[in-house]
N, C-alpha and C positions, 0 to 999 in steps of 0.2 A: 481801386483808391490807393493812392500813394502811400498814405500813413496807416494802412490796414495793419494792425499786430498780429492778426492770425496768419498772415503771409510770411513765410521764412526768406530772408533776404539771402541770395546766393553770393557766395565770395569768390572771386576770380582767383584761380591758382592752377598749379601745374600737378597733375596726378602722377606721383613717383611710384615706380615699381620697386619691390623688395631688392636689396643688393645681395640677398642670400640665395644662391643658385638652388640647393636642395636642402631646406631646413631640417630634415631628417637624416642627413648624413653626419658621419663621425668627424668631429675636429681633429686635426692633427695631434693634439694632446692626448684626446681619448684613445685613438690609435695607438699611440706609443705606450699608453698605459696597458692596453690589452695585450699588446706584444710582449711587455714586460712580465705580465702575470703568465702568460703562456710559457715564456722562457723559464721562468721560475718553477712552475709545474713540471716542466720537462726535466728541469735540474733535479727535483726531488724524485721523480718517477723512474729516471735511467739507473740509478743505483739499485732500486728495488727490483727492477727487471733484471738487472745483471747478476744479482744475487739469486733470483729464482731461476735464471738459466743455469748458473752454476749448479745450483742444487738439484735441478733436474738430470743434469750431467752425471753427477755423483750417483743418483739414484739408478740411472741407467747401467753405470759401471758396477754398482752392486749387483744389479740383476744379471749382467753378463757373467759376474764371478760365481753367482748361484748356478748358473747353467753350466759353468765349467765344472764345479763341484759334481753335478749331476752326472756329466759325461764321464768324468774320471771315476765316479762311484760305480757307474754302470759296467765300465771296463774292469775294474778290480773285482765285481761280482761275478763276471763270467771268467775270471782268471785267478780264483782262490785268493783274492786280496793281495796278489803279487803285482807290483809295478813292473813295466815292461823293461827288458834288457836293451838298452841303447848304447852301442859302443863306438858311435859314430864321431864325426868332428867335434860336434857339440851335443853332448849327451842331452836328452830331454826335449831339443829342438823338434825332433819328429813328431813328439807326441803333441805338442801345441799345434803343429800343422795337420795332424792326423794322419800322416802318410810315414810309412816305414821306409827309409831310404837304404838301399843296399850299397854301401860305400864301396865294399870289397870287389864286387862284380860290376853291375851297371848302376851308377847313380841315378839314371833317368828312369830305372824300373821301380815302380812304388807299389807296396802293399798298404792296407790301411789298419791303423789300430783300433778305430771306431768308426761307426757309420755316420756319426753326426758331422755335418759340414760347420767347421769352426770359424769359418771367415767372418760370419755374422756376429760372432761374440769375440772375435779377437782383439778389437780395439776398444779402449776407453773413449767415449764420445768427446772427451777433451784433448785427445791426441790420436787423431785419424791421419794426419798428413804426415810425410815424411820430409826430412831435411834433404834428401837427394845425394848426401854426401856418404861415400863408402868408408865404414868406419874400420873395418878389417877384413882380412881374407886369410884362410887356413888351408893347408893341405893335409890330405889323408890317404896313406898308402901310395903317395907319389901319383895318384890319378885323379883324385876329386878335389875340386877347389870349392870352398865355401866362401860366398861374398855376402856380407850382411851390411846394409845401411844402418848406422846407429840412430837412436832416437834420442828422446829427452824428455823434459817435464811435460811439454805440450807437443811432442813430435813421436811418431810410431818409429818402430824399427822394422827393416823390410829384408827379407831373404831374397836375394836376387838369384844365386846359384847355390845348390843345385835347382833346376827349375821343377815345377812351377814356383813362381814367385809367390811370397806369403808375407802379409803385413800383420803387425801386431803392436800392442802398446802394454802387454803384461809380460811379467817375467818369473821363471820358475826359481825357487829356493835353490841356489847353487849347490848347497849341501846335499841335496836329493838326487843331483845328477852327475856329480864328479865322479871321475873315475880314479880318484887318488885316495884310497883308504890309507895309505900310510901316512900321507900329510894331515888328514883329518880323520882321527882314530874312531870318531863316532858318526862318520858319514852314514847317511841314510842311501844305501845302494839300489840302484835299478835291479830288479830281480829279487825283492825282499817283500815278505808280508808285512805290510804296515800295521797290522792290528796287534803286532808285537811290541809296538812302539808306546812308550808312556808319554803323558802330557802332550797328546796330539792336539787338544785344544789350543794349545799355545805354539805350536809349530806351523809356521807359515809355509804355504805349499805354492801360491801364485799371488802376486802383488802387481799393483801398478809398477811399471818400470820402463827405462829407456833402453833396455837390452833384453835379449831372450833369458838371461839368467842373472842372478844377483844375490847378494846376502850382506850382512852386517857381521863383521869379523869381532872377535873378542878384543875390546879396547880400541876399536877402529875409530879415528877421529870423524867428526862430522865434516861435510864439505864446507869450504870458505865462502864467503859472500859472492866471490867472482863465478862460483858454479851455480848459485840459485839466485833469485828464484825463476830465471828463464833459461835454464840450462838446455844445451842441445846434445849433450854427452853424458847426462845424469843416468844413474842405474837404479838403485832402489830408493835412496834418500832424496826424494823429490817432492816438491810442494805442488801437487797436482790439485788437491782438493781443500783448499784454505786451511792448511797446517796439518792436514791428514793424508793419509793413503789408504786406499782400499785393499783388503787382504782376503784370501781364501785360506782357511787352515785345514789341517789334515784330518779333522773331524768333519769337514765340510761346511762348517760354520762361516760366515761371511760377515765382515763389520769394518768399519773405518779404524785406522790404527794412527795414533798420534805421532808426528815424526820423532819426537824424542822417546815415544814408547817403543821404538823399533829395537832399541838397544836391551829392551827388557823381555823380548820374545825369545823363544826356544829354538833357535836356527838350527841346532843339532843337539844330540843328547847330551853332550859335555859342554854346551855354551853356558857361560857365566852370566846369568839375568840380573846379577847384582854387581856388574862390572863398575869401572871407573865414570861411565857416562850415564849413570843410574843415580836416582836420589839416594838409594841405599848404598851405592858406592861413593857418596860424598860429592857428586858434581854440584856446583853451585850455578845458579842462573847466568851469571857473568862469564862462566866458562865457554858457554855456548857461543858460537859465531853471532853476529848480529842479527842476521836474518832469522835465526830460529829463537832468540831470546823471547819474544812475545808469545811463544807457543807453550803449551801446558807441560809441566815437569812430571816425570814418572820414576 
């Protein structure tokens, strides 16, 4: 029946397919938002990872210095608390390498100061690579040449000659190894019983350094901004650990030392720990080079 209301009338038309290829895919705007969020999270995360990496390196550096303290303490225990006599080109360098070099006879003939292999603790993790530039060379007795590649804040120094080569990024307190007792009246001489020294807890023995030896002199001015913070010829005053340097003291304690605190340490028995570059000596924050002003005063 044509007019039967129970029957639905069909309407002619075209069956269109959806214009959306994949309705579950990201739109361009959604994709850009996700990328922006990931970029923001990475920007927030990278500084934290960088700080954690630096802190880990500083911790390993302190561990290395503790092992150095154990090494030297064991040597002293077997030698009546006397430091070794070293009259070579650069006194003390042989102790760091662990090899006693006979400069007068055959520089390639080595004895050992201690049985511990120091290569694995010779470098701070923040300064393991060298610059490759020869810093200085010296002669001894007209026969032996010393060649050393200089290091820096984030570069290790390296002994090239005499062989075998040796790389390190710690330096001995120069006042403990110098052979110039008339220049430095209170020099801590090799071949001396260190138990007779006072204030050993304040006397640095081994520190982060860009050369095998170094120290801070009485009234010595801090290095200018051109030298830090990325120096390749730095010595002791280097910013290797975010405003601090790690140090081993003569009582074999280890701790970070503030860069400005270096002027308050007992580098030798007559060193003025209240000199002009200390708070006790009247230094003002604005007196320091720009790169050092943000660090703690002592």
